[in-house]
N, C-alpha and C positions, 0 to 999 in steps of 0.2 A: 099419423105415424111418427114416432119419436126418432129424430136423426141419430145415426150411429155416432158414438164419441170419436172426436178427431184423434188420429194416431200421432203420438209425439215421442221424441227421443229426449231423455233426461240425463243429467249427470248429478252426482252427489256433491254438494258444496263443502269445501274444506278450506280452512285458513292455510295459506301457503306463502312461500317466498320464491316465486318462479325465477328461472334462469333465462336470460335473453337467448333467443334462438340464433341470433347472429353475433359472431365474434370476429374481430379483425385479426389478421395475421401480423405479427410484429417480428422484427429482426433485432437480435441482441448484438450489441457492439460495445467496446470499451467507452466509458465516458471520457476518459483522458488517456492518451498514449503518447509516448515520447521516445525518440532515439536518444540514447545516452552515450557519451564518449568522454575520453580523458581530456584534461586541460594541458597535458604534457604529452610529448611523443616518446616512443620507446617500443621495446619488444614485450609482448604479453607473456607473462609467466604463469598466469592462472585466470580462469574465466568460468562463470557460472553456467549451468546447463539450462536449456529452455524448459518451460513448464513449471519451474520452481516458484514458490511464493516468497516474497521478500518483504521486509519491514523497512519503514522509512524513519526519518528523524522523530525524536520524541520531544515533548514539551518539558522544559526544565522550569519548574515553578519558582525556583530560587532566583534565576536570572530573568525569567519572563521571556525566554527565547527558545527556539527549537535547536536542538543539538543532535548531531549525527553519530554519537558515540555508540549507538546500538543499531545503526542502519546496516543492512546486509551488504557485504562486499560483493559487488557484481564482477569485478575483474581486477587484476593487478599487473603492473608493469615492472620489469626488472629494475630494482632501485639502485643498482651499483653506481651508475654514472651520477645519479643525484646525490648519493651519499658522499661520493668523492667531491662533488661540487660544494656540498654543505661543509665538508671538512676544510676545503680550500678557502671558502669565504670566512669561516671561523678563524682560520690562521691569519687571513688578511685583517680581520677585525682586531685580533690581538696585536698585530704589528701597528695598526693605526692607533690603538689605545696606548701602546708604548711610546710612540712618537708624541702623542698628545700629552702624556704624563711628563716626558722630558721637557717639552716646551713649556708646560705649566710651571714646572719646577724652576726653569730658567727665568721665566717672567716673574715668578713669585719670590724667588730667593736670590738669584745671581744678579739680575739687572738692578734691583734696588741698592744692593751693596756697591756695585760699580758706580752707580749714580751718586751715592753718598761720598764715595772716595773722590770722584771727580769734583763734587761740590766743595769738599774739604781742600783739594788742591787749588781750586779757584780762589777760595777764601784766603789761603796762604799766599797765593801770588798777588792778590790785591793788597794784603798787608805789607808784603815785601816791596811792592811797587810804591806804596805810600811812604814807607820808611826811606827808601832810596831817593824818592822825590824830595822829601824834606832835607835829607843830607845834601842832595845836589843843589838845592836852593841856598843852602848855607855854604856851598862850595867845599863840602867835605868829601862828596863822592864824585866820581868822574862821569863823563858823558857815556862812557862804555858801560858802566854799571847800570846807569839809568836805562839805556837801550836794552840791556839784557833783562832787566826787571819788566820792562814793557813787553818784550817778546814772550817772557814766561807767562805774563798775565793773558796775553792774546791766545797763547797755546792752551792754557787752562780753560778759557772760555770756549774755544773751539772743541776741545775734548768733551766738555760737558754737553754742548749742543749735539755733538756726534752721538754720545751715549743716549741722549733723549730721543734722537731719531732712531737709533738702534732699538731702543725699548719699544717704540711704536711699531717698528718692523716685526719685532719678536711677538708683540701682541697680535698683529695680523697673522703671523705664522700660527700662533696658538688657535686663533679662530678658524684658520684653514684646516689645521689638524682636527679640530672638533667637528668640522663639517665632514672631513674624511671618515671620522668615527661614525657619524650618523649615516653616511653613505654605506659604510661597511656593515653596520647593523641592519640597514634595509636590505642589503644583499644577502645577509644571513637569513632574515625573515623570508625573503623570496625563495632562497634555496630550500629552507625548511618547508615552505608552502609547496614548492615543486615536489619535494620528497613525499609530503603528505598526499599530493595529488596522484602519486603512482598507484594509489588504491582508489578504485572507482566505487563509490557507495550509492545505494539506492536513494534517489531524491524523494520518493514517496512510496507508500505501501501499495503493493500490487503483485503482478505476476510477470515473469520474463516470457515474452511471447516469441521473440526471435533473437538468435545469437548470430551476429554477422562475421565475427572473427574467431580464431582458435588459438591455442597456445603456440607460441613461436611467431605469430604474425607481428609485423612492425607497423604500428599505427602512428598517425600524426595527430597533433592536438586538434580537437574538434571533430575528428572522424568518428562516425557512429560505430559503436561496438556491440551494444545490445539494444533491443527495443523493450520498453517496459510499459505495461498497460495496467490501468487502475481497474480493480475488480469490484470494489465496494466504495461508493455506489457504482452501478452499471446502468447503461441506457438501453432503451428499447425504441426503435424507430417504427412508426406506423404511418402508412399512407391512407388518408381518409378523404371523404367527399367534402365539398364546400359546406354542405349543411352540417355535417358532423363537426367540422373544424370551427364553424361559427358558434356551435353550442358549447364548445370546450373553452375554459378559461385557464390562465396560468395558475398553477398551484392546485388545480382540481385533482382529486384523488380518484383514480380508476383502478380496475382490477386486472392483474396479469396472472395467467396460469403457467406455472413452471412446467418444463417438459416432463411428461410422464406423471404429473400430479393432478389431482382433481380439485384441490383447494387453492383458491387464488391468494395472492399477496398484494398489498396495496402499492401503487406507484403514483408518482406525482407528475403532472404535466409541467415539463421544464421549459420547453421551447416549441414555438409554432412558426412554420414557414410563412413569410410575408407574401410570397408569390407562389402560385400553383405551378406544378410541373407542366411544361408545355406539351409533353406527349400524352400524359395520362389525365391531365386536368384535375389532379388530386393534390392535396396539401400534406406536407410532411409534419408529423407531430412527434416530438421527442419526449419520452418519459424517463424519469429517473427512479430507480428502484434500489433499495438496500439489498445487497447480495449477502449470502451466508454460505459457510462451508458445511456440507453434510458429512457426518461421521458414520459411515456404514460399519457396523460392528462394535460401536462404542456402547457399553451397557448403561442402563439407567442408573445403577448404583455400583459404586466401586470405592476402594480405599485409595485416596490420592497419595497417601504417604507410603504405600506398600506396593500397589499394583503397577504394572508396566503395560506399554502398548508398543507394537511394532508395525512398520509399514510394509514388510514383506519377508518372505523366506527365500533363501538362496541355497544353491548346491555347490559342489566342488567343480573346478574346471581344470582340464588338462591343457597344457600349453601346446602340445603336438599330439597327433593321433598315432602314437605307437605305444607299445606295451609298457616300456619303462619310463614313459614321460611322467614327470612329477605333477602332482596335483596342486592347485592353488585355491585359496579361500579368500573371500572378501575380508579386508582388514577390519571392517566394523563388526565382523562376526567372531573375531579372535580376541580373547581376553587373557591377560596375564594374572594368574592366581598364585601368588607366592613364587615358588620356583618352577611352577608348571604353567603351560599354556593350555587353555581349554576352549572348546566350542560347545554350543548347546544345540543338540539334535532335537528336532521337532518330531514327536511321536505321532504315529498314525497318519502321517502325511508323506507321500512319496513324490519324487521328482516327476514333473510332467502333468501334475494335477491342475485342473483349471482353478484360477484364482477364486472364482465364485463358489467352489466346492471346499475351500479351506475353512475349517471350523473357526468360529469367532473367538473361541477360547482355546488357547494352545497349551499342550502339555510338552515339556521339554526335559531332557536329561543331559547331564554333564559328561563330556567326552574329552579325555586328555589327548592332545596331539603334540607333535614336535615341529616347530617351524624352521625353515631354512633361511638363507640369506637372499634368495631370489625374490624379486618383486616385478610385477607388471602393472603399469599405470596406464589407464585409459583416460588421458587428458585429466580433466577435473571431475569426470564422472565416477570413477572408482579406482581403488588400488587393491591389487591382489597380492597375497603373501604366499610364498612357497611353503608346502608342507613336506618334510622329509619322512614323517611318520603320521599316517592318518588315524592311528589307533584302531578302534573297532568300528570305524565308519564304513559304510558301503558307498563308495564314490559314485556309483551308478544311480542309486535310488534315494539315498538319504538327502534330506534338506535341513538346513541350519537356520537358526534364528538370525534375522538380519539386524539392521540398526534399531536400537531400542530407545524409547523416550518415556518420560513420565506421562501420566494420563492427560495432562494438558498439552502434550506435544512439545514439551521443552526438553532439551538435551540434559543428560545426567553424566556425572563423572563416572569413570570406569569402576572405581571402588564402590560407589553407590549402587551401580547396576549389579555387580557381583553380589553385594550384600543382599539385595532384594531377590535375586535369582536363587541364592542359597536358602533364603527363608521361604522358598516355595511360593513366591508371589504369583498372583493371577496374571497371565499374559494374554492380552487381547490383540487380535489381528484387526486393525482398524484401517479402513480405506477412506481417504479424505478427498472430497471433490467439491467444486463450486456448484451451487444450485443453478445459477445462470452462467453460461459460458458464451463468449463471443462466437457468433455464427449460429446459435440456436434460433429456431423458429418457435415463437410462443403465441398463444391465443390471448387476446386483449378484449376486455369488456369496457367500452368507453362510456360508461354511465357515470357522469360526474356526481350524481346523487345516488346513494346506495338504494337498492330495492328493499322496500319495507314490507315485512310480512303483513298479510291482510287477506281480504276476500277478492279474488281475481276471477273475472267472468269473461268467457269468450265474447268477442264483438257480436257474433251472430245471435247471441242470446239477449242482447240489449235492444230495447225499442226506444227510439228518440222522438218519434213523431208527436206533435202537439204539446210538447213540454218546453219550458223555458230553458235558457242556456245553462249547461252544467247539470241538468236533471234528466233522468231517463227512467225507464221501468223495465222490469223483467217479470216472468211468471213462475210462481212456485206451485208445484203439484202437491195438493193435500189429499188425504184419504177422508172421504165423507160418506157415511152410510154404505160402506162397502165398495164405493166407486172413487174414481180419481177426478178431482176438480182443480182448475187452475185459479190461483189467487195472484192478482196483479199487485206488485210491490214497487213503490216509487223509490228510486235510488239516486244518490249523488255521485257523480263521476269525480274521482280524486285527482285526475290530471296525470297520473302515472300509468303508462301502459307498457307491457313487456311483450313485444311481438303482437300476437292477436288477442292477448289478454288485457283487460281493463280493470284497474283497481276501483272498487266501488264501496259504498256504505249506505245503509238504508236511511231514508229521510226520517222515518220514525224508528227510534232505537228499539231493537228487539225483534223487528219484523223479519230479519234475516239472521240465520244462525248456521253453524256447521251442522251438516247432516241433512239440510233441506235438499229436496230434489228440484232442480232448476230445468226448465225447458231449454233445450240446446239450440233450437232453430225454429223458424217459421212463426215467430212471435207476432208478426204483423197480422196474422189471420186469427189470432185468439182474442177473446174478450174475457173480462173478469167474471169468474164464476162458471165458465164453460166446462162441461164435462169432457174429459179426454181419456184416451187409452194409451198407456205406456207400452210401447213396443220394444224398446231397448234402453239399456242403461250404459252410457259412455263411461270411460275410465274416470277415476276420482280426480278432482282438481282442488 
């Protein structure tokens, strides 16, 4: 009696690049963050808002140094006291320079002439003394004349010595005045530096995470004013087991999945903890990853010389809730066009609409309004301008075009904006955000080596008994004479497994190919050439 064929489950072999079943959870945090404050004290007159992106110093190729002439201003201190101090030090410098100039003139012009005059008087006194002495020796002059000539000579010698000493004193005074000029110049430089330090500039490119003070606050030198965090690159912290930590090396490239995205981005192993956490017995691995800003609403193609983009649309605001209360408009929405003031109403968008429902491409129309003198300032966040005549605007439902930039996000002059708006430029509503933000939880694949596409087989389908290290076998189901027969194929294990899948290749090239039906389990009970009965087909692999 012929035995019934053994029932088997098979799957169809496909070349694939599987995804690991297990991913680590990582926490996103800034790579660098710093509290920033002024180097001088004073009252804050302006300060940046939290959440804004800032730029840092730029590299100047001409000087080979970084300069902060384009760095974002984070805050400002009222400069009045420092301007007065600078003016005072400059006046002191001019006084010191005048004293030095007078001293140099005296040393250079006056004292040499006085010395020459004294030397001439001395020479004359010596001649007169010699003449009187000769006459006295011949008994022509009296003792009195000789004594007077001697006294005149002594006086002339003393006067010359006194002038020489005075010249030395004057030279010392000149050196003292020169030192005072240097001191005054240093005081001017310090006063100028203090005045420059009333503007707090971003030390590096990043984002303002926290603002500690507000307009009107009095701060001391070194007191934190804002906290700045670096957004690119950004770091991801992952807690891993000792085995995983030992497998990772510095500068290994791993994969991180941004929140809400299915495609990973590469990250580098930047730092590894030397000691395990005492409570969890896990090791902290820090990854560095390049961050980027996503531009929701930015079209693939646009005209950079003509098109515009905006960050938002705004409505009119009433100062008080009564009938005759004037309306106010954002100053950035108000433009002066010749003798008229205009705003640009957004068509087909009404106040109260969700931001996600605003179309990416906006249509606008010009509306003439009349501004008043009233203004409302919300610190450094916004300035509102009073409108005495809103034209044909509907203050309740209409929304206006907000701040406008070019398509690269750079500010434009008002004349350029008006020219583009009049030329019916395309206006895009672009929302900008960072791909990775501090506090995000991301998925991390800690595979130092990338998963290579190939033939991946479930562990249960592989038979290792009786074969040398690194070799194994599996069974392929072939159709022979209307029946199913298994064929044993020797395979080489590639050393890379993903979860329960093992990458393999046939020992004899061509014995395995995509489309082959592979026995999924129970291979230890099969022999080469045995008849089988396929009962089910698993999903493709």
